C-alpha positions as CSV (number, residue, x, y, z in Angstrom):
1,M,138.3,106.6,103.3
2,A,141.6,105.2,101.9
3,E,143.7,107.5,99.7
4,G,142.4,107.5,96.2
5,G,139.1,105.9,97.4
6,G,137.1,108.7,95.9
7,N,137.6,107.2,92.5
8,R,136.0,103.9,93.3
9,Q,132.8,102.9,91.7
10,H,130.3,101.6,94.0
11,P,128.4,98.5,93.0
12,R,124.8,99.0,91.7
13,N,123.6,95.5,92.0
14,L,124.0,92.2,93.7
15,Q,126.5,91.0,91.1
16,G,128.7,94.1,91.6
17,V,128.6,93.4,95.5
18,L,129.8,89.9,95.0
19,R,132.4,91.0,92.5
20,M,133.7,93.6,95.0
21,A,133.8,90.9,97.7
22,V,136.0,88.6,95.5
23,E,138.2,91.5,94.7
24,A,138.6,92.5,98.2
25,G,139.6,88.9,99.2
26,S,142.2,88.9,96.5
27,A,143.9,92.2,97.0
28,S,143.0,95.0,99.6
29,D,144.4,98.6,99.1
30,G,143.6,99.4,102.6
31,P,145.1,98.2,106.0
32,A,145.4,94.2,106.0
33,P,142.4,92.4,107.3
34,P,142.8,90.5,110.4
35,E,142.2,87.2,108.6
36,P,142.8,87.1,104.7
37,M,139.9,85.7,102.8
38,T,140.6,82.0,102.0
39,Q,140.7,80.5,98.5
40,E,137.8,78.6,99.3
41,R,135.8,81.6,100.3
42,I,136.8,83.3,97.0
43,E,135.7,80.3,95.1
44,F,132.4,80.3,96.9
45,L,131.7,83.8,96.1
46,R,132.6,83.3,92.5
47,G,130.3,80.5,92.3
48,A,127.5,82.7,93.9
49,L,128.2,85.4,91.3
50,A,127.9,82.9,88.4
51,E,124.6,81.7,90.0
52,V,123.2,85.0,90.2
53,C,124.1,86.0,86.6
54,K,122.6,82.6,85.5
55,G,119.5,83.3,87.4
56,Q,119.1,86.6,85.8
57,M,119.7,85.1,82.4
58,D,117.0,82.4,83.2
59,E,114.4,85.0,84.1
60,V,114.9,86.7,80.7
61,E,114.5,83.3,79.0
62,Q,111.2,82.7,81.0
63,M,110.0,86.2,79.9
64,K,110.9,85.2,76.2
65,H,108.9,82.0,76.7
66,C,105.9,83.7,78.0
67,L,105.8,86.2,75.3
68,E,105.9,83.2,72.7
69,V,102.8,81.8,74.4
70,L,101.0,85.1,74.2
71,N,102.1,85.7,70.6
72,R,100.6,82.4,69.3
73,D,97.8,82.4,66.9
74,E,94.6,82.3,69.1
75,C,92.2,80.4,66.8
76,R,92.3,76.9,65.2
77,E,89.5,76.7,62.8
78,G,87.8,79.7,64.5
79,V,87.7,77.9,67.9
80,E,90.1,78.6,70.7
81,E,91.1,75.8,72.8
82,E,90.6,76.2,76.6
83,G,94.2,74.9,77.2
84,E,95.6,77.6,75.3
85,E,93.6,80.2,77.1
86,D,94.9,78.8,80.5
87,E,98.5,79.0,79.1
88,R,98.0,82.6,78.3
89,E,96.7,83.5,81.7
90,E,99.6,81.6,83.3
91,A,102.1,83.5,81.1
92,L,100.6,86.9,82.1
93,E,100.8,85.7,85.8
94,M,104.4,84.7,85.5
95,L,105.4,88.0,83.8
96,S,103.7,90.0,86.5
97,E,105.5,88.1,89.2
98,L,108.8,88.5,87.3
99,C,108.3,92.2,86.7
100,E,108.1,93.0,90.3
101,N,111.8,93.0,89.8
102,L,112.4,96.4,88.2
103,D,115.2,95.1,86.0
104,N,112.9,92.7,84.5
105,A,110.1,95.3,83.9
106,R,112.7,97.2,81.8
107,D,113.7,94.1,79.9
108,L,110.1,93.2,79.1
109,M,109.7,96.6,77.7
110,K,112.9,96.3,75.5
111,L,111.5,92.8,74.4
112,G,108.4,94.3,73.1
113,G,106.1,92.8,75.8
114,L,104.4,95.7,76.8
115,D,103.5,96.5,73.1
116,L,102.1,92.8,72.8
117,C,100.3,93.3,76.2
118,M,98.6,96.4,74.9
119,S,97.8,95.3,71.3
120,R,96.5,91.7,72.0
121,C,95.8,91.2,75.7
122,L,94.0,94.3,77.0
123,C,91.5,94.0,74.2
124,H,91.1,90.2,74.4
125,S,87.6,88.7,74.5
126,E,88.4,86.8,77.6
127,A,88.2,88.7,80.9
128,G,90.8,86.6,82.5
129,I,93.3,87.6,79.8
130,R,92.3,91.4,80.1
131,W,92.6,91.7,83.8
132,R,95.9,89.8,84.0
133,A,97.1,92.2,81.2
134,A,96.1,95.3,83.2
135,Q,97.8,93.8,86.4
136,L,101.1,93.2,84.3
137,I,101.1,96.8,83.2
138,A,100.6,97.8,86.8
139,S,103.4,95.7,87.9
140,C,105.8,97.0,85.3
141,A,104.8,100.8,85.8
142,Q,104.9,100.9,89.5
143,N,107.9,103.0,90.8
144,M,109.4,102.8,87.3
145,P,109.3,106.2,85.5
146,E,111.1,104.9,82.3
147,V,108.3,102.3,81.9
148,Q,105.7,104.9,82.8
149,F,106.8,107.3,80.0
150,Y,106.9,104.5,77.5
151,L,103.3,103.3,78.4
152,L,102.0,106.9,78.3
153,N,103.7,107.6,75.0
154,Q,102.0,104.3,73.5
155,G,98.5,105.6,74.7
156,A,98.1,103.1,77.4
157,L,96.3,105.4,79.7
158,L,93.3,106.0,77.5
159,T,92.9,102.2,77.0
160,L,93.0,101.7,80.7
161,L,90.5,104.5,81.5
162,Q,88.1,102.9,79.0
163,L,88.3,99.5,80.6
164,T,87.9,101.2,83.9
165,D,84.7,102.9,82.7
166,H,83.0,100.4,80.3
167,D,84.3,96.8,80.8
168,A,81.5,94.4,81.7
169,N,83.8,92.5,84.1
170,S,84.3,94.1,87.5
171,T,87.7,92.5,88.1
172,V,88.9,93.9,84.9
173,R,87.7,97.3,85.8
174,V,89.5,97.2,89.3
175,K,92.9,96.0,87.8
176,A,92.7,98.7,85.0
177,L,92.0,101.3,87.5
178,Y,95.1,100.1,89.6
179,A,97.1,100.4,86.5
180,V,95.9,103.9,85.9
181,S,97.0,104.8,89.4
182,C,100.4,103.7,88.7
183,L,100.6,105.9,85.7
184,V,99.2,109.1,87.3
185,R,100.2,109.3,90.9
186,E,103.3,111.3,91.3
187,Q,103.8,111.4,87.5
188,D,103.1,114.9,86.0
189,E,103.0,113.6,82.4
190,G,100.4,110.9,83.5
191,L,98.3,113.5,85.3
192,R,98.2,115.7,82.2
193,D,97.0,112.7,80.1
194,F,94.5,111.8,82.9
195,L,93.1,115.3,82.7
196,S,92.9,115.4,78.9
197,H,91.1,112.2,79.0
198,D,88.5,113.5,81.5
199,G,89.9,111.1,84.2
200,F,88.0,112.6,87.1
201,S,84.7,111.8,85.4
202,V,85.8,108.1,85.2
203,L,86.6,108.2,89.0
204,M,83.1,109.8,89.6
205,R,81.3,107.0,87.7
206,G,83.5,104.5,89.4
207,M,82.3,105.6,92.8
208,Q,78.7,104.8,91.6
209,S,79.6,101.5,90.7
210,D,77.9,98.2,92.0
211,S,81.5,96.9,92.7
212,E,82.7,97.7,96.2
213,K,86.4,97.4,95.3
214,L,86.0,99.7,92.3
215,R,84.2,102.4,94.5
216,T,86.8,102.3,97.1
217,K,89.8,102.5,94.7
218,S,88.1,105.2,92.7
219,A,87.5,107.3,96.0
220,F,91.0,106.5,97.1
221,L,92.7,107.7,93.8
222,L,90.6,111.0,94.0
223,L,91.7,111.6,97.5
224,N,95.3,111.0,96.6
225,L,95.2,113.3,93.5
226,L,93.4,116.1,95.3
227,T,95.7,115.9,98.2
228,S,98.7,116.0,95.8
229,H,97.3,118.4,93.3
230,P,95.0,120.9,95.0
231,E,95.2,123.1,91.9
232,H,92.8,120.9,90.1
233,K,90.1,121.5,92.8
234,D,88.0,123.9,90.8
235,T,87.9,121.4,87.9
236,V,86.4,118.8,90.1
237,L,84.0,121.2,91.7
238,S,82.8,122.3,88.4
239,M,81.8,118.6,87.6
240,G,79.3,118.5,90.6
241,M,81.6,116.3,92.5
242,V,80.3,117.5,95.9
243,Q,76.8,116.3,95.1
244,Q,78.1,113.0,93.9
245,L,80.3,112.5,97.0
246,V,77.4,113.2,99.3
247,S,75.1,110.7,97.4
248,V,77.9,108.0,97.9
249,L,77.9,108.9,101.7
250,R,74.1,108.1,101.6
251,S,75.0,104.5,100.6
252,P,75.2,101.7,103.2
253,H,78.3,102.3,105.3
254,S,81.5,100.8,103.9
255,S,85.3,101.6,103.8
256,V,84.7,103.7,100.8
257,H,83.2,106.6,103.0
258,E,86.4,107.4,104.6
259,H,88.2,108.3,101.4
260,V,84.9,110.2,100.2
261,L,85.0,112.3,103.4
262,G,88.7,113.0,103.0
263,A,88.1,114.1,99.3
264,L,85.2,116.4,100.6
265,C,87.7,117.9,103.2
266,C,90.2,118.6,100.3
267,L,87.3,120.3,98.2
268,V,86.4,122.8,101.0
269,E,89.8,123.6,102.2
270,D,90.6,127.3,101.2
271,S,87.7,127.0,98.7
272,P,84.5,129.2,99.2
273,R,83.0,127.3,96.2
274,G,83.5,124.1,97.9
275,V,82.1,125.2,101.2
276,S,79.1,126.8,99.3
277,D,78.5,123.4,97.5
278,C,78.5,121.5,100.8
279,R,76.0,123.9,102.4
280,D,73.4,123.4,99.6
281,P,70.2,122.7,101.8
282,S,69.0,120.1,99.2
283,L,72.0,117.8,100.1
284,G,71.2,117.7,103.8
285,L,75.0,117.3,104.5
286,E,75.0,118.9,107.9
287,E,72.4,116.5,109.3
288,L,74.3,113.6,107.6
289,L,77.5,114.5,109.2
290,N,75.9,114.9,112.7
291,Q,74.5,111.4,112.5
292,R,77.7,110.0,111.3
293,V,79.5,111.4,114.1
294,Q,77.3,110.0,116.6
295,D,77.5,106.6,114.9
296,L,81.3,106.5,114.7
297,R,82.1,107.8,118.1
298,G,83.8,105.0,120.2
299,R,84.8,102.9,117.3
300,E,88.5,102.7,117.3
301,E,88.7,101.3,113.7
302,S,86.8,104.4,112.5
303,L,89.0,107.2,114.0
304,E,90.2,108.7,110.7
305,E,86.7,108.7,109.2
306,L,85.4,110.4,112.4
307,E,88.2,113.0,112.2
308,F,87.3,113.9,108.5
309,C,83.5,114.2,109.7
310,E,84.3,116.6,112.4
311,R,86.6,118.6,110.2
312,L,84.1,118.9,107.4
313,R,81.4,119.8,109.9
314,V,83.5,122.6,111.4
315,A,84.5,123.9,108.0
316,C,81.1,124.1,106.5
317,F,78.7,124.4,109.3
318,Q,80.3,126.1,112.3
319,G,82.0,129.1,110.5
320,Q,85.6,127.9,111.3
321,P,88.3,127.6,108.7
322,L,89.6,124.1,108.2
323,E,93.1,123.6,109.2
324,D,95.8,121.5,107.6
325,N,94.1,118.1,107.4
326,G,97.4,116.1,107.5
327,M,96.1,113.7,104.8
328,D,99.5,113.1,103.0
329,R,100.0,109.5,103.1
C-alpha cells in the first residue's frame, strides 16, 4: 500500500469506482503507470459516470411516476375503468423490477411507496393488484434489513399473514407468504411478530391448502424456521403439528413431501415428545415410512427425501438417536 493509503476512502458504488478511475488517470500518488491514461479515456469515463448518475435519477423518476399512477382516484362515477387497472398492475410490476436494486428499494420507502402499497394495494378489490403489491413488498424486503424493520413497524406482517390465510385467490396467498418469508427468515424481530400472530398455525393451514404452491412454500418455510430456531420446537409440537404433517404425507406424492419429512426430522431431533408423537400407533407412520423408502429407492431425484425418510425411521422406530441432519441450506 502506498504511504498514507490507509486514509483513502474506498468507493461504495459504481459512481465511486468511475470517479476513482478518473482521478487515477489525472494524478497518481503511487509509481507512475506504464502508460498514462489519455485525455480521451478520461473524458470517456466522465461521460460514463454522468450516464450512470443520470440513469439512477431516471429510475427515481420512474418510481415517482408509478406512485402517481397508484395514487390516482380509482373510481369514476363508481366504476373503475379496465385500462386504469392495467396501468396499476404495470406500475406495480415496474416497481418490483426496479426495487431488485437495493438503493431503489430504500428510495421507494423514503418516497412513501411502501405506505401506499400497504394502505391501498394490499387490500384492493382486484386480486391482480393484491398479489403484485405483495410481490413488491417481497422485492423490497429481501436482503434489506432497513426496509424489513420499517415494514414490521408499519404492521405489514399481520396483513400479509391474513392474506396468506384467508384470501380467496391462490396467487395472492402464495405471493403474500413469500413476502412473509422475506420478513421472518434471519430476522429476529420479524420472527417475534410471526410468533405473536400465531404464524405457525398459518403455515399449518397453508399445508392443507388445495394450492400445490402454497403447500410447498408453507412446508419449506416451516422447515427453514425449525432448522434455524429449534428453540420453538415445543411450541410447534403443542399445536399437533406432527399429526398434521403425517396427514400431508398421506396425500398424493409431490415436492411438498420432502419439506414435510425434513420438518418431522427437526421435530424429533433431541425431543422425546416429538418421537413420542411420531410413534402414536393411530398415525401409522412406521408403515408409511417403510413403504415410502421402498418407493423412493433408485430414484436419483428423490435422494434427499429418501434420506429424511430413513433418518426419521431410525430416530422413531429403531431406537437409535437422530444425528445432525445437515439441513442448513
